ZANULO-840767 format. One line per field, with one value per residue (C-alpha): x, y, z. Coordinates in Angstrom, 3 decimals, decimal comma. Last residue first. Layout:
! residues N
east <- c(X;...)
north <- c(Y;...)
up <- c(Z;...)
END
This chain:
! residues 790
east <- c(9,928;13,600;14,551;12,839;14,619;17,985;17,288;16,690;19,828;22,084;25,139;28,263;31,610;34,450;36,218;34,257;30,851;27,315;25,956;22,623;21,641;18,038;15,036;14,057;14,230;15,830;18,041;19,134;20,075;22,086;23,745;24,738;26,246;28,220;29,473;30,637;32,421;34,187;35,312;36,358;35,051;36,694;34,462;37,319;38,826;35,628;35,480;39,101;38,468;35,433;37,662;40,187;37,515;36,496;32,942;29,874;26,357;27,328;25,761;24,118;27,365;27,782;24,361;25,428;28,646;26,776;24,281;27,158;28,738;25,493;24,017;21,871;18,071;18,100;19,331;19,602;17,831;14,807;13,836;11,782;11,136;8,612;4,931;3,752;5,952;3,229;5,166;5,220;3,378;5,652;5,496;4,094;6,543;6,740;4,730;6,906;6,809;8,278;10,551;9,388;12,053;14,802;12,470;11,481;15,022;16,154;14,546;17,306;19,926;18,307;18,481;22,197;22,750;20,976;22,935;25,448;22,691;23,052;26,340;24,758;21,948;24,492;26,166;22,733;22,107;18,348;15,786;12,554;9,675;9,071;6,352;3,665;0,221;-0,081;0,348;2,797;5,795;8,096;11,558;14,117;17,257;20,251;21,956;22,278;19,344;18,652;18,041;15,210;13,469;13,790;12,512;9,586;8,567;8,941;5,345;4,312;5,338;6,627;4,391;5,700;2,365;2,181;5,611;4,666;1,439;3,343;5,712;2,699;1,599;5,049;5,150;1,911;3,268;6,209;9,725;12,535;15,855;14,663;15,967;13,819;11,438;14,287;15,900;12,577;12,206;15,607;14,454;11,406;13,621;15,770;12,650;11,277;14,511;14,512;10,890;11,522;10,216;7,314;4,767;6,501;5,169;1,613;2,006;3,148;-0,304;-1,590;1,331;0,237;2,752;3,448;1,917;3,383;6,730;6,573;6,863;10,070;11,335;10,959;13,387;15,875;15,296;15,952;19,270;20,307;19,510;21,421;24,447;24,454;23,441;25,814;26,781;23,528;24,756;23,409;19,935;20,259;21,412;18,319;16,229;17,735;17,213;13,541;12,972;14,711;12,758;9,465;6,923;4,060;1,054;2,673;3,062;4,956;8,314;6,845;5,257;8,343;10,482;8,317;8,538;12,293;12,747;10,587;12,744;15,942;14,650;13,721;17,166;19,022;16,778;17,578;14,438;15,011;18,198;18,992;21,901;24,496;26,347;25,876;24,195;20,460;19,154;15,919;12,231;9,668;6,032;3,090;-0,385;-2,722;-2,652;-2,933;0,106;0,408;0,764;4,183;5,417;8,610;8,685;6,087;8,605;6,726;9,178;10,878;14,332;16,053;19,375;18,211;17,523;15,767;13,315;12,598;11,960;9,646;7,676;7,168;6,085;3,477;2,306;2,180;0,143;-2,508;-2,567;-5,746;-4,427;-3,692;-0,237;1,023;4,520;3,765;0,876;2,996;5,076;2,631;0,000;2,314;2,514;5,882;8,953;12,609;15,631;19,332;21,513;24,365;23,519;21,939;18,476;17,232;19,086;17,485;14,020;14,751;16,071;12,799;10,653;13,264;12,982;9,332;10,086;12,944;10,812;11,635;14,037;16,866;14,438;13,947;10,423;7,263;6,806;6,605;3,537;1,628;2,855;1,462;3,671;4,978;1,539;2,099;1,738;-1,312;-2,559;-3,287;-2,319;0,490;1,815;1,895;3,634;6,279;6,815;7,287;9,612;11,881;14,504;14,670;15,249;18,267;19,834;18,993;20,634;23,789;23,944;23,318;26,229;28,603;27,352;27,731;31,425;32,029;30,094;32,498;31,168;30,360;34,061;34,229;37,825;39,025;42,050;40,893;37,258;35,795;32,562;30,810;28,625;29,620;28,808;26,590;25,059;21,733;21,163;17,754;16,448;15,890;16,484;20,183;22,567;25,165;28,470;29,906;33,333;34,723;37,757;37,547;40,833;39,930;41,013;39,711;37,294;37,646;34,266;33,731;34,665;33,672;32,942;30,513;29,149;29,196;27,160;24,751;23,956;23,709;21,423;19,159;18,856;18,229;15,627;13,706;13,584;12,655;9,756;7,720;10,742;12,980;10,088;8,975;12,218;15,199;16,688;20,030;20,530;19,627;21,941;20,081;19,303;22,516;24,605;22,678;23,277;26,990;27,269;25,523;27,779;31,013;33,265;36,489;39,315;41,913;41,704;41,366;38,644;36,771;36,969;35,511;32,551;31,844;32,197;29,844;27,319;27,273;27,143;23,791;23,642;21,934;18,623;16,829;16,233;15,361;18,031;17,919;21,298;23,863;25,188;28,873;31,871;32,010;32,252;35,851;37,484;34,812;32,232;31,019;28,959;28,570;25,222;23,742;24,974;23,519;20,194;20,279;20,798;17,955;15,596;16,567;16,154;12,876;11,556;12,111;10,669;7,490;4,708;6,925;9,110;6,175;5,416;8,601;10,674;9,154;10,034;13,568;14,000;12,768;15,110;18,047;17,045;16,944;20,355;21,781;20,448;23,736;25,331;23,080;24,391;27,972;27,794;28,177;28,666;25,393;23,545;24,356;23,923;21,802;19,593;19,186;18,086;15,636;14,119;13,895;12,130;9,178;8,708;9,333;6,490;4,230;5,020;4,362;0,632;-0,641;-2,476;0,068;-0,941;2,160;3,249;1,718;-1,585;-0,120;2,359;-0,347;-2,589;0,301;0,794;-2,903;-3,049;0,020;-1,563;-4,650;-2,494;-0,817;2,785;5,582;6,663;6,449;8,591;7,915;10,461;8,379;5,319;2,852;-0,898;-1,467;-4,458;-4,137;-3,116;-6,597;-6,718;-9,084;-8,957;-6,330;-2,940;-1,300;2,437;3,796;4,214;6,995;7,568;11,059;11,556;11,967;14,960;14,390;16,256;19,701;21,023;23,219;20,125;18,649;16,441;14,358;10,712;10,699;9,929;12,220;10,788;11,644;8,777;6,568;3,614;2,861;-0,093;-2,277;-3,611;-1,645;1,577;1,988;5,275;5,925;9,281;9,374;12,051;13,960;12,410;14,892;14,543;14,360;15,825;13,137;9,399;8,305;6,215;4,398;6,139;4,747;1,136;0,266;-2,127;-3,079;-2,529;-4,431;-3,678;-1,233;1,695;3,799;3,298;1,533;2,769;2,644;0,432;0,890;-2,562;-4,163;-6,330;-3,420;-2,221;0,839;3,509;6,194;7,922;11,074;8,942;7,043;3,982;1,179;-1,345;-4,949;-7,374;-5,378;-1,777;-0,511;2,964;4,601;8,256;10,098;13,510;14,179;14,772;15,935;13,728;13,128;14,491;12,357;10,213;10,181;6,957;6,787;4,989;7,864;8,670;5,122;4,969;8,272;7,063;3,913;5,782;8,270;5,469;3,776;6,976;7,616;4,074;4,364;7,666;6,207;3,245;5,529;7,595;4,514;3,509;6,698;9,044;9,077;6,928;9,433;12,272;10,283;9,346;13,024;13,994;11,318;12,538;16,098;15,080;12,900;15,743;18,043;15,547;15,268;19,020;19,193;16,645;18,516;21,804;20,188;18,597;21,974)
north <- c(14,697;14,685;11,695;13,152;16,482;14,746;12,863;16,153;17,705;15,009;14,786;16,078;14,324;16,791;15,049;12,384;13,867;12,983;11,242;9,765;8,582;9,158;6,920;7,283;3,845;1,674;4,535;5,202;1,503;1,717;4,914;3,160;0,222;2,439;4,658;1,588;0,131;3,396;3,760;0,169;-0,656;-1,629;0,818;3,040;2,692;3,987;7,023;7,865;7,589;9,824;12,618;12,013;12,315;15,706;15,894;18,061;18,537;17,281;14,902;12,844;11,135;9,873;8,305;6,484;5,195;3,905;2,111;0,673;-0,779;-2,026;-3,645;-1,584;-1,471;2,299;2,724;-0,624;-3,912;-5,039;-4,098;-1,028;1,186;-0,141;0,778;-2,528;-4,406;-6,369;-8,434;-12,193;-13,947;-15,190;-18,925;-19,233;-20,304;-24,036;-25,641;-28,213;-31,918;-34,304;-36,647;-39,790;-42,187;-41,579;-40,113;-43,210;-44,552;-41,661;-43,406;-45,997;-43,265;-41,546;-44,788;-45,133;-41,524;-42,240;-45,431;-43,367;-42,698;-46,291;-45,462;-42,575;-44,895;-47,393;-44,673;-43,693;-47,182;-47,495;-47,875;-49,044;-47,198;-45,879;-43,237;-45,753;-44,292;-45,951;-49,333;-52,122;-50,190;-52,533;-52,821;-53,831;-55,485;-53,758;-55,993;-53,490;-51,208;-50,917;-54,641;-54,318;-51,646;-53,767;-56,886;-55,009;-53,459;-56,713;-57,665;-54,850;-56,953;-54,481;-53,088;-49,546;-48,288;-51,285;-50,576;-46,926;-47,932;-50,263;-47,439;-45,260;-47,936;-48,238;-44,476;-44,583;-47,389;-45,112;-45,687;-44,381;-42,642;-39,465;-40,705;-43,845;-43,030;-42,050;-45,465;-47,200;-45,037;-46,279;-49,898;-49,090;-47,515;-50,634;-52,825;-50,639;-50,923;-54,713;-54,862;-52,865;-49,244;-48,309;-48,092;-45,333;-42,309;-43,519;-44,149;-40,580;-38,986;-41,751;-41,321;-37,787;-34,951;-33,207;-29,768;-27,755;-29,557;-30,180;-26,437;-26,213;-29,334;-27,528;-24,899;-27,646;-29,251;-25,925;-25,499;-29,026;-28,327;-25,056;-26,693;-29,231;-32,842;-35,837;-34,681;-35,917;-35,734;-32,199;-33,539;-36,292;-33,765;-31,713;-34,850;-35,522;-31,970;-32,083;-35,369;-34,039;-30,839;-32,659;-33,242;-34,135;-36,037;-39,360;-40,008;-36,754;-38,472;-41,090;-38,512;-36,351;-39,292;-39,994;-36,313;-36,268;-39,366;-37,843;-34,702;-36,737;-38,621;-35,399;-33,973;-37,021;-37,316;-33,761;-31,758;-28,867;-27,612;-24,394;-22,454;-21,582;-18,264;-17,290;-19,897;-19,303;-17,527;-18,576;-17,646;-20,041;-19,518;-19,872;-19,962;-17,075;-15,500;-18,864;-20,780;-21,894;-25,664;-27,270;-28,945;-26,927;-23,199;-22,988;-24,414;-24,107;-22,798;-19,668;-18,673;-15,300;-14,716;-11,587;-13,415;-15,976;-13,314;-12,330;-15,964;-16,474;-13,376;-14,744;-18,064;-16,246;-14,438;-17,703;-19,371;-16,685;-14,130;-14,062;-12,459;-9,092;-7,707;-4,139;-5,151;-4,430;-6,941;-9,780;-10,976;-10,481;-12,282;-15,296;-15,626;-15,366;-17,535;-16,566;-18,771;-18,309;-20,913;-18,404;-14,957;-12,754;-14,007;-10,824;-8,579;-10,415;-9,857;-6,125;-6,169;-7,710;-4,897;-2,244;-3,017;-2,032;1,344;1,963;1,450;-1,750;-1,391;-3,361;-6,217;-6,936;-5,938;-7,911;-8,824;-5,172;-4,648;-7,487;-6,340;-2,875;0,232;-0,474;0,321;3,960;3,691;1,485;0,709;-2,703;-4,830;-2,677;-2,095;-5,835;-6,427;-3,818;-5,383;-8,839;-7,501;-5,464;-8,212;-8,551;-4,816;-4,859;-7,696;-5,861;-2,661;-4,546;-6,085;-2,690;-1,212;-3,789;-3,077;0,660;0,091;-2,135;-0,222;2,711;6,049;6,996;7,375;10,745;11,604;14,806;16,011;19,632;20,229;22,004;24,025;24,779;27,128;26,591;29,520;32,438;32,662;31,256;31,837;33,520;30,266;29,187;25,556;26,096;23,193;23,229;21,408;19,912;18,286;15,263;13,560;10,047;8,268;6,250;6,793;3,595;3,604;2,084;1,070;2,372;2,179;-1,494;-2,668;-5,593;-5,195;-1,426;-1,690;-4,163;-1,870;1,233;-0,520;-1,657;1,856;3,379;0,752;1,431;5,137;4,582;2,125;2,283;2,984;0,222;-2,264;-1,518;-2,406;-0,151;-0,537;1,247;2,230;5,898;6,166;8,304;5,762;3,749;6,905;8,426;5,285;5,248;8,938;8,269;5,269;7,179;6,005;4,769;7,280;7,456;11,263;11,159;8,486;10,407;13,530;11,671;10,481;14,010;15,394;12,814;13,527;17,228;16,418;14,727;11,230;11,366;10,091;11,776;11,064;14,120;15,656;16,636;17,812;15,185;15,670;16,666;14,366;13,417;17,150;17,091;19,673;22,237;23,690;26,979;27,150;23,404;23,431;26,033;24,172;20,906;22,595;23,914;20,343;19,043;21,641;20,906;17,142;17,232;19,904;17,569;14,590;16,569;15,808;13,985;17,049;19,468;19,732;18,455;19,901;23,331;23,204;22,050;24,985;27,392;25,890;26,414;30,019;30,669;29,065;31,084;34,455;35,484;35,359;38,157;40,379;39,449;40,988;40,167;36,399;35,741;37,824;35,575;31,850;31,915;34,905;33,777;30,290;31,649;33,800;30,858;28,842;31,231;30,550;26,829;26,710;28,494;25,857;23,084;23,833;24,313;21,361;21,008;24,481;25,790;29,048;30,938;32,024;35,316;33,558;31,325;34,341;36,190;33,208;32,982;36,708;36,373;33,365;35,413;38,240;35,697;34,553;36,504;38,982;36,376;33,938;30,208;27,775;24,678;26,810;28,259;28,091;24,705;25,091;24,861;28,525;29,699;33,338;36,267;40,068;39,847;41,455;43,661;44,169;47,380;45,699;43,442;40,381;39,293;35,497;35,248;37,668;40,637;40,401;41,856;38,503;38,039;38,602;41,931;42,775;45,790;46,521;45,817;43,130;40,199;37,577;36,104;38,004;36,026;38,399;38,680;41,096;41,236;44,616;44,403;43,834;44,170;43,412;41,911;41,316;37,977;36,427;38,946;41,240;41,546;44,766;44,936;48,078;50,518;50,699;49,549;52,663;53,884;56,680;60,139;61,083;64,767;66,611;70,331;73,696;77,037;80,864;80,674;83,078;80,775;78,003;75,031;73,089;69,204;67,315;63,491;62,167;60,836;57,930;55,845;52,287;50,967;49,005;46,923;47,016;48,478;51,227;52,099;54,231;53,803;56,474;55,823;56,273;54,276;54,309;57,783;58,224;58,694;58,106;56,202;54,694;51,439;49,276;51,379;54,116;54,639;58,104;61,077;62,695;66,545;68,024;70,078;73,545;75,943;73,805;73,913;77,791;78,098;75,918;77,987;81,282;80,070;78,885;82,294;84,070;81,922;82,618;86,394;86,558;84,676;87,054;90,073;88,595;88,073;91,761;93,066;95,228;98,904;100,122;98,658;100,644;103,881;103,289;102,756;105,975;107,901;106,528;107,578;111,155;111,660;110,574;113,080;115,937;115,216;115,500;118,824;120,294;119,239;120,668;124,049;124,305;123,766)
up <- c(-22,234;-21,463;-23,638;-26,678;-26,169;-25,945;-29,131;-30,913;-29,354;-30,823;-28,559;-30,239;-30,717;-31,211;-32,854;-34,789;-35,456;-34,339;-31,270;-30,148;-33,613;-34,675;-35,338;-31,665;-30,011;-32,685;-33,863;-30,287;-29,863;-33,078;-31,841;-28,590;-30,458;-32,822;-30,032;-28,043;-31,074;-31,762;-28,137;-27,420;-23,964;-20,693;-18,754;-17,577;-21,046;-22,651;-20,360;-21,108;-24,865;-24,387;-23,094;-25,856;-28,558;-27,270;-26,006;-26,694;-25,346;-21,904;-19,347;-22,080;-23,001;-19,454;-19,707;-22,847;-21,245;-18,181;-20,454;-22,501;-19,339;-17,764;-20,872;-23,251;-23,554;-24,208;-20,596;-18,800;-19,472;-17,534;-13,979;-14,857;-11,864;-9,378;-9,207;-10,655;-8,226;-6,483;-3,993;-4,528;-1,736;0,982;1,688;5,154;7,860;8,263;11,024;12,665;12,009;14,516;12,601;10,811;9,586;12,112;14,735;16,640;16,326;18,491;21,435;21,444;21,241;24,200;26,167;25,491;26,570;29,838;30,592;32,492;34,994;36,159;37,820;39,757;40,867;42,152;44,222;45,575;46,946;47,204;49,993;48,351;49,923;53,416;53,767;54,535;53,958;50,614;52,301;52,985;51,629;49,791;51,257;48,773;50,142;48,591;46,049;43,272;44,131;40,423;40,362;42,851;40,829;37,748;39,589;41,002;37,683;35,759;36,532;34,190;31,218;28,608;25,918;26,389;27,624;29,980;31,338;31,838;33,548;35,878;36,605;37,511;39,998;41,522;41,869;43,819;46,038;46,854;45,590;47,734;47,578;45,805;42,449;42,802;39,948;37,623;37,875;37,191;34,116;32,931;33,225;31,127;28,475;28,293;28,033;25,224;23,329;23,599;22,429;19,239;19,105;16,738;19,604;21,611;19,726;19,970;23,682;24,457;24,531;26,779;29,144;29,983;29,749;33,053;33,649;36,478;36,761;33,005;32,312;34,339;32,523;29,196;30,396;31,315;27,915;26,173;28,016;27,052;23,418;23,492;25,077;22,243;22,864;22,967;26,447;27,895;31,501;31,862;31,136;33,745;36,312;35,605;35,975;39,396;40,535;39,482;41,239;44,386;44,236;44,271;41,539;43,859;42,704;43,427;39,701;39,221;38,778;36,390;34,091;34,327;33,253;30,238;29,211;29,710;27,581;24,858;24,830;24,750;21,742;19,981;20,681;19,379;16,322;15,192;14,494;16,867;15,288;17,217;15,779;18,394;18,154;21,785;23,928;23,997;27,060;28,677;28,686;30,152;29,269;31,616;30,196;31,038;27,527;25,774;24,578;20,955;20,817;20,645;17,447;16,938;16,362;19,110;21,584;24,855;25,926;24,696;23,500;23,809;21,970;20,127;16,881;19,073;20,146;16,567;15,667;18,667;17,707;14,207;15,603;17,670;14,521;12,498;15,232;15,283;18,063;20,146;23,314;21,754;20,903;21,366;22,507;26,193;25,872;24,453;27,385;30,229;28,121;27,751;31,504;33,179;33,905;33,907;33,385;34,132;32,530;31,979;33,365;30,713;31,556;33,169;30,725;27,824;29,266;29,505;25,924;24,872;26,240;25,381;21,671;21,765;23,353;20,922;17,869;15,954;13,016;14,699;15,326;11,644;10,626;9,845;13,480;14,443;12,276;13,898;17,324;16,682;16,653;13,132;11,808;10,849;7,091;7,358;3,850;5,394;2,428;1,085;4,585;5,158;1,815;2,731;6,135;4,638;1,881;4,139;4,553;0,754;0,327;2,626;0,589;-2,639;-1,396;-0,444;-3,905;-5,474;-3,553;-5,016;-8,537;-7,944;-7,265;-10,333;-13,062;-13,414;-14,719;-11,157;-10,417;-12,172;-11,341;-9,658;-11,613;-11,792;-10,870;-13,876;-14,006;-17,281;-19,323;-22,920;-25,243;-24,260;-27,754;-26,775;-23,079;-23,510;-24,962;-21,348;-20,308;-19,839;-20,522;-17,754;-18,259;-15,078;-15,428;-13,618;-15,167;-16,637;-15,942;-12,823;-9,230;-7,601;-4,647;-1,172;0,281;3,810;7,476;7,651;4,110;4,320;7,873;7,543;4,323;5,914;8,815;6,619;4,131;6,947;8,334;4,877;3,976;7,185;6,394;2,713;3,333;0,128;-2,058;-0,702;-0,339;-3,954;-5,724;-6,288;-9,752;-9,779;-13,424;-12,832;-9,802;-7,247;-4,525;-4,903;-4,819;-1,899;0,141;-0,649;0,296;3,620;4,219;3,919;1,042;2,570;2,267;-0,519;-0,658;-4,448;-4,268;-1,550;-3,682;-6,623;-4,556;-3,288;-6,834;-8,335;-5,580;-6,360;-10,058;-9,510;-11,078;-14,475;-15,865;-12,985;-9,268;-7,198;-5,003;-1,340;-0,100;0,882;4,403;4,494;4,968;1,288;0,514;1,627;-0,684;0,121;-2,266;-3,690;-6,837;-6,475;-4,686;-7,047;-10,129;-8,905;-8,204;-11,780;-13,044;-10,890;-12,256;-15,873;-15,425;-13,460;-15,829;-18,771;-16,945;-16,424;-13,972;-11,501;-11,113;-10,828;-7,118;-5,435;-8,258;-7,649;-3,964;-4,724;-7,145;-4,471;-1,884;-4,248;-4,871;-1,143;-0,686;-3,610;-2,440;-0,797;-4,229;-5,422;-2,653;-3,496;-6,953;-10,629;-10,793;-9,003;-11,596;-14,542;-13,834;-10,684;-11,525;-15,110;-14,019;-11,461;-14,203;-16,622;-13,897;-14,055;-17,756;-17,110;-14,577;-17,073;-19,709;-17,201;-17,224;-13,678;-12,140;-9,328;-8,016;-6,252;-7,794;-4,842;-6,363;-7,591;-9,845;-11,292;-11,952;-13,623;-15,941;-16,812;-17,551;-19,779;-21,530;-22,325;-23,678;-25,963;-25,542;-27,176;-24,498;-21,715;-23,659;-23,903;-25,373;-26,260;-27,003;-24,500;-23,943;-22,334;-20,026;-16,248;-16,124;-17,106;-18,255;-17,830;-18,295;-20,999;-20,602;-23,229;-22,908;-21,391;-17,994;-19,378;-17,206;-18,258;-18,290;-22,094;-21,968;-24,261;-27,524;-28,141;-29,427;-26,353;-24,195;-23,142;-20,184;-21,193;-20,467;-16,755;-14,161;-13,292;-10,914;-7,506;-5,798;-3,447;-3,317;-7,040;-7,049;-10,137;-11,317;-14,549;-12,676;-8,927;-7,152;-3,738;-2,097;-0,250;-2,408;-4,501;-7,143;-10,017;-12,072;-15,841;-17,425;-18,520;-18,007;-14,580;-13,943;-17,008;-19,046;-18,225;-18,898;-19,720;-17,427;-17,992;-16,228;-16,239;-16,254;-19,090;-19,369;-17,230;-19,804;-18,248;-15,120;-15,302;-12,820;-12,809;-12,143;-8,955;-7,806;-6,451;-7,227;-5,447;-7,341;-5,652;-2,265;-3,733;-5,172;-8,366;-7,568;-10,076;-11,126;-12,009;-14,865;-17,392;-16,256;-15,272;-13,941;-10,534;-9,686;-6,948;-6,196;-4,305;-7,364;-10,265;-11,583;-15,288;-16,168;-15,192;-17,859;-17,830;-19,211;-22,570;-22,127;-23,138;-26,126;-27,396;-27,310;-29,068;-31,914;-32,314;-32,327;-34,927;-37,214;-37,050;-37,849;-40,896;-42,223;-41,723;-43,575;-46,479;-46,797;-46,744;-49,562;-51,713;-51,349;-52,909;-50,849;-52,138;-49,286;-46,881;-48,511;-48,421;-44,860;-44,027;-45,740;-43,881;-40,618;-41,428;-42,561;-39,482;-37,261;-38,897;-38,539;-34,864;-34,451;-36,448;-34,090;-30,956;-32,321;-33,180;-29,752;-28,050)
END
């Protein structure tokens, strides 16, 4: 055993010695090289053992921490949250200390969409409303970042004014200046609502909404649920910035169209029309609803017809229609139903409806045509006939609103319809319900034929918001409105009567249905004068009795040469004469032109009226003498005329005023003499043949100031209606096949090549460029389109 152990040791010694000999024989330069390689290997190994692990960029709802400047940012679904910490990374296990190495900043990676109401903070600025993309990567078809992407890695200045123009025609967040980025973030944080903001920043935000609608919605149902919210946001922006930029108005309206049509029913004409702003093209939503009505063969509902006439670019609505939109809508509806009943029937024309969307964002370059088709549904709006009919109805409604519109323009009182002065400018159907009820209550009281009601003028006008010092034209205006509802008034202020005071009695009565009142006819004026003379005689004894009143009423009904309305007005006038008869002096001037024979006939008739109650008192005899004298007839004839009326009955003259017995008359004879009434009225009519009673004409309306109205000249590019419609149709798509435009031309009764030539000439005159290029396909010139959108 000891010998084996010894020999083993000796072997080891021999091996070690051999190795030392070999090492000693290695040149010095080799040893140096080996040492250098070893040192490098140790250094590399040391670095690898201390490298931190970097988490991938979080998606929405995840979280990671990284250092940004002197703080750390937490990236969550609610946004960024700043904290005063660092990301701690462990050192090599052999080391007794650690050190901080920054990970990638939060938000770096694929862009994330922040929906409405979800906040996000970028560069120290909080964007509370969301609806933006944040990240460092959101690629387009050309592998560039989408212009809408808010990239947190980009430099942001400390200050920026969003009211200053700092962007190009196609702005991109990554390419604008640091100052512009700060301005944009400030606008976002302020609520995206300052009307003074530069439109470039609005477009930059709009690009994100556009991407969400056109791309994300097609990927998942959750995005699709956002469409109503996105639509409301576009409407809000249009309400603030649409009037500031025609280009934004057009792009925003087109996106709104796309949102509304993303899902639709086959009977959209039955649904309310969403809010759209007027642009150079009719909204596709409305085109589809109109086309569906044509396909279904149903009458166009009034709310669709109204929207069509309001949104058609060639429909020139004047100031009353735009200043008073609610009143215009009600009037339009009434006149539309009157003209077309259940609705205008539309033709099914050749032009087929197709929506081609032209994105505002340059991020959609390379995506090809973005379109929606609707099968065989026609685009009826290309036709000029239907919209022409609607424009006539709109103009008729506008004309009725002119007085009210002028009054609003003068008074600047947008809520004045509650006063009588304001009410009188409106058709009765537009009066507030409470004001309508005042007159409807009167109408119900006089609804029975020949029923009459009496009240003071103040009692009539106070419930309508009128004061007691109304001018003549205002009182006449009230009388016209009342007559439009079948209510007439005495005194007849639309004739020659004086305006009643607040305490004066007025008589209200029903006009026969459908009758037009002609106050200035000689027959009526003669009958009126006869009645006034008769009332003067009948009231001569100081007491206008029931028998006199009844007799005169019978006389009026006997005047069959008058219309029912005239007879009704005379009966109402008689009620006023009972309280306030007309004086003979005021009538004398009107009686002077009559020939002597006519005056004698009238005098005899007055004698008949005086004895209607079966007797003639001394007082009545005296008033008859005055009538005869006023007529220029010998007053001594009074007794003979009264006696002759009695037809043989012995007249008994009362010996004194106290005697209650007068001339006893034969009532049958009186009835026979009443037939002469019409003959007397015809005699009196001669007074009015040459010179009729003048009535105060309504004031000539002053021409409305239409400086704020749309142009009322020629159509689009100065073209006629057909070529204007064709040109606007061209603008709805960037490209057309020749056959498609051939259908449009046939619908408009145009020759295609001639129409294109005329439109291009008009475009040359306006913009030095043709509107279309090519033969098949025919393309719309983008440069002209940009000029039209600005």
